[in-house]
N, C-alpha and C positions, 0 to 999 in steps of 0.2 A: 471566329465570332464575325459574322459581316456586318460592314458598317461601323463597327466599333474600335474606337481609337486605341493605339497600342500604349502598353503599361507605361514606356517612356514620355508619350504625349500625355498621358493623365497624371504621371508624376510631376511633369512640368508645370500643368495646369494647377495641380493641387497641392503645390510644394508648400505654399506657406498658408493654406487656408485652415481656418480654425474647425474645431468640429460641428459648431452651429452651420458654418458656411457651407461646409461639405454637405452636410445633411439637407441643407435647403436646396443645393444643386441636385442630390441625388433624388430629393423627392418630384423636382421638376423633371428630371430624367423619366422617372416612373410614370409620371402624368402624362407626358408626352407618348410614351409606350403605349399607355392605356387608349390614347386617343387614336392611335395609328393603327393599332392592332385591334382593338377591342377586346381585349381578353384582360384579365387580373394576373396577379402573380402565382406563381407555382404553389398550389396549395396541398400536394399530396407529398409522402414522406420521401426523402433523399435516399438514394441507394446506400445501403449500410457497407457494401463493397468497396466503395470510396476511402472510406476512413478506416477500414479493418486493417490494413497492413501497416499503418502508422501506430494504431492501437497496440499490435503485437510487438512493433519493435520497442515500444514504451514499456511494456510489461516485461522485457529483460530485465530491467532494474530491481522488479519484483522478485524474478527468479534469483538474482544474486542476494538480494536481502533475506528469502528464504534459505538459500544455500550457506551464507555465513552465519545465520541464525543456528542451524544446525551442524556446522561443519566439525565442531568439537565434541559433540555428543558423543559417538561411537569412540573416536580416538582419544578422549580425554584422559584415560588411564594410561595409555601408552606415551603420550605427550609428557604427563607428570613423571613418569620413570625416565624417559631419556632426557627430560632437561632437569631433573634431579629435585623434584618437589613432590614424589610421590607420597600419598597420604594426608597431605596438607590441604584440607577441605577449602581454607580461605584462599589459598593459590590458586586452587582449580577454580573456585567462584571469581576470582580475579581475570582468569583467561577468559571467562564468559562476559563477565561485566565490564571490563575495560573496552571491549567492542562497542558496548551500549553508551558507555561515557563518551567515547566519540561520535557515535549517533547523536547524543543530546548536543555534540558542538556543531555538528553538520547541520543538524535540523534549526539549530539556532540561527543560522545565516541562510538558510534556504530562502526564505521569502524574500530576501534582498537580491540574493543571486538570481533567482528566477526573474524576479522583476528588472534586474539590471542588463543581465545578457540574454534574456528570453529562456523559454522552455527545453529547446533543443540544444543550445550551449551548455544549459546549466546539466543535462543529462551527460554531456560528453565530459564536464568537470568532475563528475561524480565518478567517473570509472578510473580518474587518475589515482586517488588514494586506495582504491579498490585493488589495483593492480599493484601498486607499490607495496602497500600494506601486505597483501597476499604473498608476495614475493620475499618480504622480509621475514613472516611467519613460517614459509618453507624451508629458508636456509638458516635460521637461528640456531644457537647452540645453548641458549641459556632463557631464564624465566623473562629477564628484563627485555631481550630481544623480540620474544613472542607477544608480551605485552605492548611494545611500540608497535609492531606489526598490525595487532588487533585492533588498537586505537585508531591507526590510519584508515583500516578497511572500515571501521566505524564512522567516520566522517563522509565516507561515501556512503554507506547505508541509511545515514541522517538525511543526505541531501536528496538521493535517488528516488525513494518512496515518496517523497512530499512534491517532487516535481511530478512524478507520474500520475498521483491524485488529481493534481491540477491540470495536467496535459489532458488525460481521459475525460475528465468534466467538459473542458474546454473545446474539444475537436469532436466530439461524439454527438452525433443526432440524438435529440431529446427523447425520440422513441425507442432507442436501444442503448441509451446511457447507462440504465443499471446494469444490462447486460455487460458490456463491456468493462463496467466497474468490477464485476465479478471476475473478471479475467485477472486483476490484479491480485486477487485471493488465490485462483488457481495458480499462477505463476509462482507466488510464494510456495504454494503446496508442493508442486513440482521441484522447487528449489530444495526444500527441505528433505522430500524423499530423495533427490540426487545425492545431497549432502551423507543421508543416513546408509544409502547404498552403496556409494562409494567408499565410505568408512567401514564398511564390514571387515575387509581384509586386514584392518589395522591391527588386531590383537593376534595375528599369525604372521605377518609379514613386518620384520623391523624397518622402522622408516617409513611404511606405508602413510602414515600421517602427513607427511610432507607433500606427498603427491595430491593429497586432499585438497591442499591449498593451491598448490600450482594449477590444477584444473579450473578454479574459479577464474583465472587471468583470460580465459578463453570468451567465455560470454561477454565480459566485460570490455574485451576488444571489439567484439561483434558489434556491442551496441554503441559503441564511439564511433565506427564506421558507418553502421547504416543510420544514424541520426543526421549524417548528412545530406540523405535522400527524403527526409521527412518532413512534412510540413511544421512551420511554425504556427502557435497559436494565434488563431486570428483576432482572440480577444486581446492578447497581449499587444498585439502591432495597432489595432485600434486605440488601446489606450496610451500607447506611445505617439499617436497622431500619424502613424503610417498606413494611412486608410487604404491606398492603392494596394498595397501588399496585403492588406487583410482581405481585400476582395479576391485577389489572387488565390489565396490560401483556402478562403472559403470555397471558392470554385473548384480546386483540387479535391478538398473534402467532401462538399455537398453536391456538386455539380452546377452549372452555368445558372439553370432556372431558379436556384434557391438562394443567389447570393444576394439579392437586393432586399429579401425577406429577411436574411441573417443579418444584414447591416442595419436594417431597419430596427429590427429587435436591439441590437447594442445601442442604437441611438435612444431608444425610449430610456433604457436606464441612465443613458450619460446625461438626458434632460431631467430625469428625477432627482439626480444628484446634485443642479444650479445651485471534542473532549474523549481516548480508549481508557476503559474502567480497569482497575486491579481485578480480574476476574480468575487469576491463575493458571492462564493457558500459555504464558509464557514459560513458567516452571515445568510445566509438561514439555514442550519443545526443547527446553535446555538440557533436562535432566531425566528424560523419560528411560533411557538405559539404567540409570541409578535406581529409580523407583520400581520397575519391574524386576528388577534384579533382588529387591527385596521379599518379593513374593515368589520367587523361584522361576521367573518367566525369562528364557534365553533372549538377549538383547536384539538378536537378528531378527525373530519372530515378532517380539514387541515394537521394534521400529517399523517393520513393514505393515503391522496392522494399525498403528498410528498414520502412518502415511495414507494407508487405504482410507481410513476413516475421514481424514481430513479433504482427501481429494473428492470423496462421494458427498461429503457436506457441499464443497464448492461448487459442484455441478449442480447439485439442487438449488443453490443460492443462484448459480446462472439462469435456471430456468424460471424460478421465482421471482427474481428482482423486479424486473417491469410487469410483473403481473399481480402478485401480492403486495408489491410495495416494500418501502424501506422500513417503516415503522413496524408493520407486522412480523416481519422477519426478526426485527430487532427484539421484539417481545418475545416471540416464541424461542429465539436463541438464548436469551439470558435466563428465561424460566427453564429451559432444557439444562443450561450450564448449573443452574442452582440445584435441580433434581440429580445432577450427576455428582455433584460434591456432597450431597446428602447420601448418595449411594456409598461413596468413599468414606463417609463418616462412619457410616453403618460397618463398612469392611474393617474399620479399623477397631470396632468393639470385640472385646475380650471372650465375649460368651459363644460368639459363633466358631464352629468347626474350621478347620482349616481349608479344607475343600470349598466351602462357601466364600471364605475370605478371599482365595485365589480369584473366584469366577467375580464376585463383586468388585474386587481392586480393578481387574482387567475391564470388566463392563463398563464400569463407573469412569474409567480414563477415556475408552474409546466413545461412549457416549458424550462426554465432555467435549473432546475434539470434535465429534461430528457435528452437535449443536452449535460449536463455537463457529466452525467454518461455515454454517447455514446463515448466520447474520451478523454477530459480532464482529467476526474476521474481515468480509468484504464491505459490509455498510459504512461503518464510520470513515474509511478513506474516501468512499464517494459521497457521504452526505455533508460532510464537513464544506469541501470546495463548493457544493451546491447552494448551500446556505449563505456563506459569507459573500457580502458586497464586493463587487469585482475591483473595486479601487484598493480593497485591503486583502482581498483573498489570498494571494500568496503569503503575506507577513502574517495574517492569522493562522494559515495552517502552520506556520513556522511555529508560534507559540504553541499551538495546541501539541505538535509532535515533540517540542522541547519537554512538555509534561510528560507525554507517553514513555518517552526515552527515559526521563529521570527517574520513573517508576519501574519502568524495565531494567534499569541499572541495579536497584535495590533488591528487586525479585532475583535476577542473577546472581548477584553478590550473596546474599541472604537465605537463599531458599534451603540449601541442605543444612546450613546451621539452623535455622528455625524448626526445620522437621526433626533436628535432633533435640533441641531444648522443648518446643513445645509439644511434638508429638503430631502425628496425622490427623486426628481427631479435631484438636484446636486450630491447627493451620487451615484444613479443609473447611471447617466451619467459618472461618473468616473469609475464604475465596466465596462460599455460599452466600454470606451476609452482602458481599459487595456485588455480586450478579442480581439479589433480590432488590438491592437499593438502584441497580441500573434499570429494573423493571419499573419501578416507580416512576424513575425521572424520564424514562422514554414514554412512558403512558401521558404524563402531564406536559412536557415539554417538546417533544420531538414533531416537527411538522411533516405531513406527506410530500414527497416531491416526485414521484413517479410521473412519467409521461408530460412533464412541464419542462419547458426551455429555462436556462439558467435566468434569463430576463424576467420571465413570468414570475419566478420564484423569488428574485430579489424585488420585484414591484410590490407583489404579495405580502412580503416581509416588511417591506418600508411602509405601506399602508398600515398595517398593524400598529407599527410604531407611533 
């Protein structure tokens, strides 16, 4: 950059400067540039290619989240037999839900960790319990060791996705932020599919379920190493008073011509300052093999179909997120999920022939997964960090995800038992009711954020208040 001071010189100049003084100096620099060059700041969109590699690395944590979500799906029966709790549905539920209890703990502290050490370092910290916990689960000889390993993995699961949502929202150019946000759901979907496919040999090969846990250590290690080369969130750096570093990261992510504009938008917010529903999708992912077996569908085929439906919906969301908008996708998604649960309720009716029950059950679950992946899956993780003010964004995400994981825990623990006690008609009716309640909530309360910078969204919401 010709004629521009070095980072070392700038750091010395701005070392003790307040945000107000820094922005005054920045404004003077911009005015001088306008007078000298006779041109304004860059108004075209920055290249998406600059930020794309950083987004891909961040979504590895979503892949891990999906993998650990589905890793016990296919091998659960083998695990229960090998570890001596076969036929105990409560113990099987604990193997699933203990991971979610750990995720609750991880998400509880995720906001403080992300704000304290930064987004990149938080990603790296999330990989440690996932590697250690997966190793414990892979080598254990009893239920207690499995539960401890799953709990540790869960703490990493709770920390990683929360930071991923923050990171993607803060480093993405506004015109592709919705598209990039969809990558989180696609990565989760690929993780689920990977876990289901790797788990297929578990019923034929003794001890294969241990391999399923060992495999997850590889992407976790890749994430920890790759984050060394990724950009830190400029929003976090600016909030910490590290203005020069924030400029450098904006330049890495957006290009030199967009740095002043990006910093200027952050300053506007600085001066102005002087929830996922119980829809039932978790039950589908945790126990899809068990549910399909009840209607006579081989688990291999069932899990493949679920994975394809999830991936297809995620691709649709990728295409439509920045065109149709967040609110429209949420409404369509929750209405579709409610309809799918209605099909499940019908399939559970006693007056239908067996062939009709088969088609309706399979079709209802696949439609449910497809419509979930179109909106309810990818949108909340992007929308929440978009609408929270920057000063509380990480901690607010932490609270929201704590609620998410608490609900997830009880779904994982009690789904099979509730299915036995209540029956499919009542249970699926409950899921449908929550989906319809979500439709009403979204229509009344959710604001559209597509195409807007985080600063524009925050200023809009503050003016409404």
